[in-house]
N, C-alpha and C positions, 0 to 999 in steps of 0.2 A: 774265294781265295783258297788256293791249294799250296802244297809245299813248293811246287815249282815257281810260284809267284813270290816266295819269301826268300830273302837273302840267307844263304847257309850260315850257321853260327861261326863265329870267329874261332881260330885255333886257341886251345887252352892247355897250359901245362898242368895236367891233372895231378902230377906228383907233388905239387905245392898245395893241393887242397885235401881236406880230410872229410871222411864220413864216419859212421859209427865204428868202423873197424880199422881206421887209420888212413893212410894215403889212398886217394881215390882213383888210381890208374885204371881200375876195372870198370869204372862207371860208363865211359863212352862205349866200350864194347858191349856191355849189358844193354844199353839203350839201343844200340844198333841191332841187337838180337830181337828187339820188338818188331823188326821188319820181317822176321822169319816165322815159320809155322809153329815153332816151339816157344813162342813169345811169353806164354804164361809162366814158365820157369824163370825167365829173365825178369819179369815183372815182380815175382815173389822175392827174388834176390835184391831188387832195387828197393822194394818196400823195407827190407831188412837192413839196408845199408844207408841210403840217403834219407830215409824217413823212419828210421828205427825208433819205435815207441813214441811216434808222433813228434820226433825232434826235427829240427832244421839245422843243417850243417853248411859250411862254406861250399861243399861240393853240391849240395842240393840246389842252391841258387844257380850255380854254374850249369847244372843239368837242365834247367827249365827250357832254354831255347831248343835244345836237342829233343826234349819230350814234345814240345809244341810242333816241331818240324815233323816228327813221326805222326802226331795226331792229324796233321794237315795233309798227309800223304795218302791218297786214295787206295794205293796198292799195298799198304803196310798192314799185315794181318793183326798186328798188335796195337792198332789205334785205340781200341777200347781200353787196353791196359795202360797206355800212355795217359789217357784222359782220367782214369782212376787215380793214377799217381798225381796228376795235376790237381784233382779235387782234394786229395789228402793233403797236398801242400797248402792249398789256399785255406783249408780248414785249420791246419796247424798254425799258420801265420795269424789267422783271425783270432785264435785262442791264446796267443801270446808266446808261441814257441820261439819266435825271433828274439825274445828277451830272456830266454832261459839259458843261463851260463852252463848248465849241466852238459849240453851237447856242443859247446864251443871251446876252441883253444883258449888257454889262459891268457889274460890280457886283452881279450876282445872287447871293443867298445860296443856295449850292448845296444845303446841308443842308435848308433850309426848302423849296426848290423840289422836291427829291426827295420830301420828305414829302407835299407837295401832290400830286405826280404819282402816288405810290403810293396815296394815299387816293382820288384820282379813279378809279384803276384798280379798286380794290375796290368803289366805288360802282357803277361801270359793270357789273362782273361780277354783282353782286347783282341789279341791275335786269334782267339778261338771263337769269336762271335760269328764268323761265317758258318761254323759247324752247326749253329742252331737251325739252319736250313738244309743240312746234309741229307741226301736221299736215303741214307741208311738209318733206320729207326734206332738201332743200337748206339750209333754215334750221336744222334740227337739226344737220346736219353742220358748218355754219359756227359755230353757237353752241358746240358742243363744243370747237372750236378756241379760243374766247375764254377758256376756263377752264384751258387747258393750263399757263399760267405763273403760276397763283395760288401765292403763297408765304406767305400770312397764315394762321396756324393756325386762327383763329376762322372765317375764310371757308372754309377747306378743310373744316372740320367741317360747315358749312352746305350745301356743294354736293356732297359725296361721296354723301350719301343719294340725292338726285335723279339723280345720274349712275349709281349702281349700279342704281337702279330701271329704268333704260333698258337695262341690259346684257342682260337676258333678254327684252326686248320689241322691241328695235330690229331691224326686218326688212330695212331698206335696207342693202345691202352697203357703199355709200360712206359712209353715216352711221355704220354699225357700225364700220367701219375707223377713222373719225375719233374714235369714242367711246373706243376702247381706249387711245389716247395719253394723255388726261388721267387716266384711271384708273391707268395704270401710273406716270405721273410723280407722282401724288399718293399713291402707295403703297397704292392701293385695288384692286389686281388681283394675285391670287396664283396659285400653281401649279394649284390646283383650277379657278380661272376659266379658265386657259389650256387645261386638259384639256377643259373644257366647250366652249370655242371650237373646239378641234381636232376634237372629236367632231361638232360641228355641220357641219363640212365646207366652210364657205365659205372658199375659198382666199384671197380678198382680205382677209378679216378675220384669218385665221391669219397671213398675211404681215405685216399691220400690227402685230399683237401681237408677233410675233417680232422685227420690225425695231425697234420701240420698246423691247423688252426689251434687245436688244443695245446700242442707242443710249444707254440710261440705266444700263447695267450691272446690270439687274434679273435676279436668278437665277430663270429659268423653265426647268425641265428640258426639253430638246429644242428650245429656241428657235433655236439656231444651225442645227441640222439642218433645221428647217422653213424657216428663212430661205434657206438654200442650195438646198433642194429646189424652192422656189417662185420663186426669183429670176428664171429666164428668162421666166416668164409674168406676174409681178406687179410687178417692179421698175420697169417703165415707168409704172405707175399710182400707186405710193406711194413717197415722199410727193408725187410729181408732178414733171413736167418731164423725164422720161426716166431710164433706168437709170443713166447716168453721174452725173446729179445725185443720184439716190437713194444711190449709193455714196459720193459726196462728202459728202453730208449725214450719212450714217451714221458715217463716219470722224470728221468734225468733232465730232459729238456724243459718240461713244464713246471716241475716243482709243485708248489701248492695249487697251481691251476689245474692239476690233474685230479684233484679230490672229487669233483662231481662225476668225472668219468669213472673213477675207481668205484665209487658208491653204486653207480648204475650197473657197471659190469658185475659187481658182486650180486646184485639183485637178479640178474639174468641167469646166473649160474654157468655162464659160458667160459669163465676163466678158472683154472684150477686154484685151489686154496694156497698151494705153495707159491704160485706166481703172484697172487694177490698179496700174500704176506711179504714177499720180497719187495713188491711195489710200494707198499705202505712204509716200509723202512726207508726206501728211497725218497719218499716225500718228506719224511721227518729228517733225513740227512740234509735235505736242501733248505729246510725252513725250521727255525726254532719254534715258531708259534704253532706249528701243526703237530707237534709231538703228542699232545693230548688227544687230538683227533685221530691220529694214526694208531695210538695205543687202544683207543676205544674200538676202532675197526678190527684190530687184531684180536682183542678179547671177544669180539662178536663172531670170530671165525673158529674159536676153540672147539665148539661142539660140532662143527662141520668137517673138521680135519680128519682124513683117513688115518688109520692107526700107525702107519709106518713113516714113509718118506715125508709126507706133508706135515706130519706131527713134528718131525725133527726140524724142518725148516721153520715152522711156526714157533716152536719153542726158542730157536735161535733168534727169530725176529723179536719175540717178546723180551728176551734178554737184552737185545740191543736197545729197544725202546725204553727199557727201565732207566738207562742213563739219561734220557732226555725228558723224563717225566718224574721229577723228584716227588717223593711222598707217596708214590703209587706202587712201590715195591711189593707190598703185600698182595695187591691185585694181580701183579705179574706172577708172583710165586703161586698163587692159587690157580691161575690159568695154566701154568706149566704143569702143576700137579694133576689137574683135570685132564690135560693132554696125555700125560704119561699113563694115567689110569692106575688100576690096582696092580700091585706087584704079583708075580707068579706065586702059586701056592708053594708051601715048603717042599723042597725036593724037586720041584718042576724046573726043567732046563729051558731057558728062553732061547728061541731061535735067533739067528744073527740080526734080523731086522728088529725084533723086539728088544734085544740086548742094546742095540744102538739107541732106541727110543729111551730106554731106562738110563743109559749112560748120559744121554743128552740132558734128560731131566735132572740127574744128579749134578752135572756140571753147572747148569744154569742156577739151580738152587744153592749150590756151594758158592758160586760167585755172588749171590745175594745174601749169603750167610743165613739161609733158612735151614733149620735143623732137619727138615725132611729129606735133605740130600742123602743122609746116611741110609735111609730105608731103600732108596733106589740103587745106591751104590752097592749095597750088600746083595741085592738081587742080581746085579750085573755079574757078580763073582761066580754065579752058577753057569754062566755061558761057557762053552767049550774053549773059546778064544777071546782074547782081549779085543773089544770093539774099538773102532775109531769114532771120533766125535767131531762135529763141526764146531770149532771154537773160534768165533768171529769169522774171519775170512780164510781160516786155515783148517785143514782136516788133520787131526792129530790123534795118536793113541790115547785111550782113556786116562792113562797114568799122567799124561802131560797137562791135563786141564787143571790140575790142582796146584801147580806152581812149584814151590821148592827151589831146587838149584836151577831149574829152567827159567825161573824169574817171571813166569807168565802171571802169577798171582802170589799174594802173600798168604802162605798156608798156616802161619803160626797160630792163628786163632783156633784152629781145629786140629792141632798137632796130635793130640791123643787119639782122636778118631782116625786120623790119617795113618798113624803108625799101625793101628790095629788093621785097617784096611790093607795097607801095603803088605803086612805079613801074610794075610790070607790070599792076597792077589798073587804073590810070588809062589805060593803053594798051588794055586789054581792054574796059573799060567807061567810055568818055569821059563819059557822063552822070553817073557817080558821082564824077567828079574832085573836086568841092568837099568831099565827105565824106572822101576819102582824103587830101586836102591838110590837112584839119582834124586828121587823125591825125598827119600828118607834122609839123604845127606844134607838137604836144605832145611830140615826140621830141627827144632831144639833137641839136642842129644840127651838120651836117657838110657837106663838099663834095657828098656824095651827095644830101642833102635839098635843097640849093640847085639841083643839076642837075635834080631832079624838078620843082621849082617852075618852073624855066626852061622845061622841056619842056611845062608845063601852062598857060602864061600865056594861050594862045589859048582853051583849054577852060574855064578857071575863073579869070578875071582877078583877082577879088577875093581868092580863097584863095591863088593863087600869089603875088601881090604881097604879101600879108600875111606869108607865109613868108619871102619875100626881104627885106622891110623889117625884120622882127624879127631875121633872121640877120645882116643888115648892121649893125644897130644894136648888137647884143649880142655878135656874133662876127665883128668886122670882119676878123680875120686870115684868115678863110676866103676872103675875096675877093682873090685874087691878081690881078695885072694882067690875065692872060688871062681869068679868070673875070669880072672887072669888064667887060671888053670884050664878052664873051658876053652878060652881063646887059644891058648897054646896047643891044646889037642886039636882044635879045628884047623889051625894054621898048618899043622904037620900033614894034614890030609890034602892040602890045596895043591892042585896041579895047574900052574899058571898057563893060560892059553894065549898070552901075548907078552911082549916086553913090558907094556904098561902094567899088566897084572902082576908080573914078577917084581917090578919096581915097587908097587904098593905093598906087596907081600913082605919084601925086605924092609920097607919103611915101618910097617906095623910091628914086625919083630923088633926092630931097633928101638922103637918108642917104648915098647913094653919091657924090653930087656936090652940095655945099651951095650952089651958085650960086643967087642969089635965094631963099635959104632963108626969109627973112621972109615974102615974098608967098606962097611955096609953102605954108607952114604955114597961113596964114590961109585960103587957098583950100580946102585939105584939111579943115580944121576945120569950115568951113561946110558942106562936102559931107556930112559925117556928122552934121550937126545943130547944130554949134556948142555954145555953153555950155548951151543948153537941153536938148540930148540928148547930153551928154558921153560920149565913147567912151574908156574907160579904157585899152583895149589900144592904140589909136592914140596916145594921149597918152604912154603908157609908152615908145613908140619915139621920139617927138619930144623928150622931156625928156633923152634922151641927147645931144642937140644943143641945149643950153639957150641959146636966142637971146632977144632982147628980145620978139619976138612970142610965143614960147612962155611966157616969164616973165609977160607981161601976161595971157595966158589962165589961167595957174595962179593968179595973184593974184585974178582975177575969180571963180574957183571958190572961193577961200578967203575968203569974205565973212563968216565968223564963224557961219554957220548950217549945218545939215545938210540936204542936198537930200532930196527926198521919196523918190525911187526908190533901190533898192539899187545899181543900176548907176551912177547919178550920184554916190552917196557913194563908191563904189569909185574913181571918177575923182578925187574930191576927195582921196582918200588918195594917189593917184599925184602929184597936184599938191603935196600937203603934204610928201611925201618929197623932191621936187625942190627946193622952196623951202628946206627944212631943210638940204639938202646944199649949195646954192649961195648961200644968203643967211642970213637971221636966223630962228632957230627961232621966235622970238616972233611973227613975222608970220603963221605958219600955226597957231600953238598954239590960238587960240580956235576955229578951225574943227575941228581935231582933237578938242578937247573936245566940241564939238557933235555930231560924227559918232559918237564913242564913247558919248555920252549917249543917242543915238537907238537904240543897239544894232542888232539885226537882222543880216543876213547879213555885212556887212563889219566887224562888231564885233571879231572876233578879230584881223583885220589892223590895225585901229586901235589895239587894245591892244598888239600887238607893237611897233608904231611908237612909241607913247607910252612904253612901258617902255624902249625903246632910247634915246629922247631924254632922259628925265629922269636917266639915269645921268650925262650930261655937263652937265646944267643943273639943279642942285639947287634953284634958286629956283622951278622949276616943279613940284617933287615934291609939295608939300603939296596943291595943288589937284588934281593927278592922283590921288593916293592917296585923297583925299576922294571923288572921283567913283567910283573903283573900289569903295570901301567902300559907297557908296550902291547901286551895281548889285548887289554881292554880298549886301548885307543886305536891300534892299527890292525887288530884282528889276526887270525890265522886261517890258512886254507884247509879245506877238506876235499875229499874226492868229488863231492857234489857241489862245491862252491865254498863261500866263506863259512867258517865254523862259528856261527853266532852263539852257540852254547858255550864255547870256550870264552868268548867275550863276557857272557853273563857270569860265568864262574869267576873270572878275574875281577869283575866289578864287585861281586859279593865278597870275595876274599879281601879286596882293598877296603871295603866298608867295614868289615870285621876288624881289620887292623887299624882303623881310623886313619887311613893313608890316602883318602880320596875326598875331594870336596863335594858338597851336595850337588853343585852344578854339574860336575863331571859325572857323578853317579847317575843323574837324570839324563844327561846328554848321551852317554855311552849306553846306558841301560835301554833307553827308548829307541836308540838307533838299532841296536841288536834285535830288540823285540819286534819293531815294525818290519825290519827286513826278514826276520825269521817267519813272521806270520804270512807274508806274501809268498814265501817259498814253501809253506806247509809244515814248518817245524817250530811253530811258536809255543807249543805247550811246555816243553822242557825249559826254554828260555824264560817264559813268563814265570814259571814256578821258581826258577833260580833267582831272578832279580826282583821278585815281588816285595820281599822284605826290605832290601836296601833302598829301592826307589820310593817305597811308601814312607819309610822313616826319613829319607832325605827331603821329601817334598812336603810332608804333612805340616810342619811348622812354618812353611814358607809359601805364602799365598801365590806368588808369581810362579814358582815351580809347580805348585799343586795345579794351577790353571793350565800350565803346559802339558802336564801329564793327562789331565782330564780331556783336553782337546785332542791329544794324540790318540787316546784310546776310545774316544766316543764313537768313531765310525764302526769299530768292531762291536762294542758293547750295545750300541743302539740298533744295529742292523739285524734284520730277521734272517739273513743268510748265514748259514753255518760256515765256519772256517775249517777246511779240510786239514787233517793231520796225517802223520806218517802211518798210523794204524788204520785209518779210514773209520767210518762209522761216526756215531754220536759222541762217544766217550771223550775223544780228544777235544772236541769243541766245548763240551761241558766243563772239562778241566781247565781249558784256556780261559773261558769266560769267568770261572770262579777265581782264577789267579788274577785276572784283570780287575775284578771287583776288589780283591784284596789290595791291589796296588792303589786303587782310587779310594779305598775305604768305604765303599758303598755296597759291600756284600750283604745280601739278605738271606733269609732262611731258604727261600725258593731257589736261590742260585747255588 
């Protein structure tokens, strides 16, 4: 069957359909360009629009018949590109993209859309079956890929025969390698087939069959041995993109079934230590029970790791596995310390690679609260430039791995050491001063933090004045007469390098010496954008000196509506608290209701303030409880779907007020929790509702049984639940919170 034998697709009004970037009028033109010699550029654009980040859109389904028509056209240069797009679509649908509201217009019936998406995938695969016998090996190879993810029994029965008929006749190694994958995944390839493939002697095909068998957990005798034997020569070619990608893909597909292969690959020495370290983390990320095995494997690699790049990767892997192997933190820290090795001799300057290793060791040990972190951190300060560190999945400057105002970690436990480190880091790396001052701003304020800020005003005026202003506003006792004089002298030398720096400079002056306070506030406020670009942090300093000008700005912000941006709503909350403290709660109450009703990022802060205020103003309680019940029962939207965290916050607030029944607490709490787990955001919701749901259900056997039944699938499963941050930490936190809810938490959890 060719394109001329297929009825052309029916006309479509593409302006009514959407893809990742809005209306899809460009889609048919891009598909038509697959018939031209420059088809690769068009295919790239289509991947970015109709299959953006693995999503499926209304325009994607509409595009399928056009893509099939191109694939069936013998004279279209872009047939392979069309088939690659179709394979990506079938994979996306098979992995649940049709039920993901992130990529769909609001109000889409997800069940109906998923049915349409799956039906369209089946129709496309049926239409492509003739291409399994296409004379062009590249087309056959791409067509085999399109049937890999078929999960419909009737369709499997239709295509297994044509696929198996190719098994004995496919002479092209690339196409034959692609053919074994759908056969294995569809359960149509057995031990005898594998024996025949091995006897034929084509290493590429043998490797592909062995790789797919391990990836899918298919029991083919000898598969692991052949995989390991052929790895050095074949892993670069299958499944494509290099040996590291092949190993990563294998682990993601196989999970714990990859353990025997990883052990054998390590024994052969054919896989770099860094790749093995990443692979073992992948195994532990897929399976809770393999964390200990994976950690043992990583610790066994410590003495084999080269001293630079591999050591950094392995240290990060050990840090990740620490989350999944409770009680073994000392082993992890010892392993990291061995990886990093001895610090340079006094006065020695570490080269950039050595500095990165030292910084990584310091970051990992700091995260584990191991006191040895300071030894490595101090050695890093001798480097000419501040190094970057792999912190989880992000590469960040060394200063950011310690937390502080960045919020990555809680640094308060080591604030004295961090203050000392920051002061010396600013001296060593003047260009990094703003980041280190950001760290200082998030630490408990002391005379040492003030001195660091004073020493840095010329290097980073905005950051230094920000620290000084906040310290003076909230910790005025730190500013003795002598320190005030030093601060005044330092501020006179400041040359602001931005409007923000000038605003913070004026604010610091005003807090320390309130002369002409009114005019100073208005000038500083305008420098940061005024009411239109409200700065919550700056306003929080000024409201400690509640003047008529500050009051006027607060009242302007409290206009009874919620601002559009999260940052502006946060500023409204600062103004609301100030007005509530200094004036009449009722003046700010309509705005607080509006901000809470909008939900989003400042919702928890708004709810905390509202719950605090209704305790002393019972007349406001009814409306406040009604709003919280509306959020808890009906939810609120976010950019990525329902805001389940807002629901959890509302449930917790209602429970604290005694304004919700145990039944509603369990119903609404479990509904938000189960939905958030399926969307990968369960950690925050579980931690928010753990206390109210536990307290509501504990004395009531029927509710307790419902909670246990709802959470058992997650608690008893060996599969980890992915979270927004990736890795093991989110799953460990989620499971601990679920144990709290059910009252079955143990030391090991």
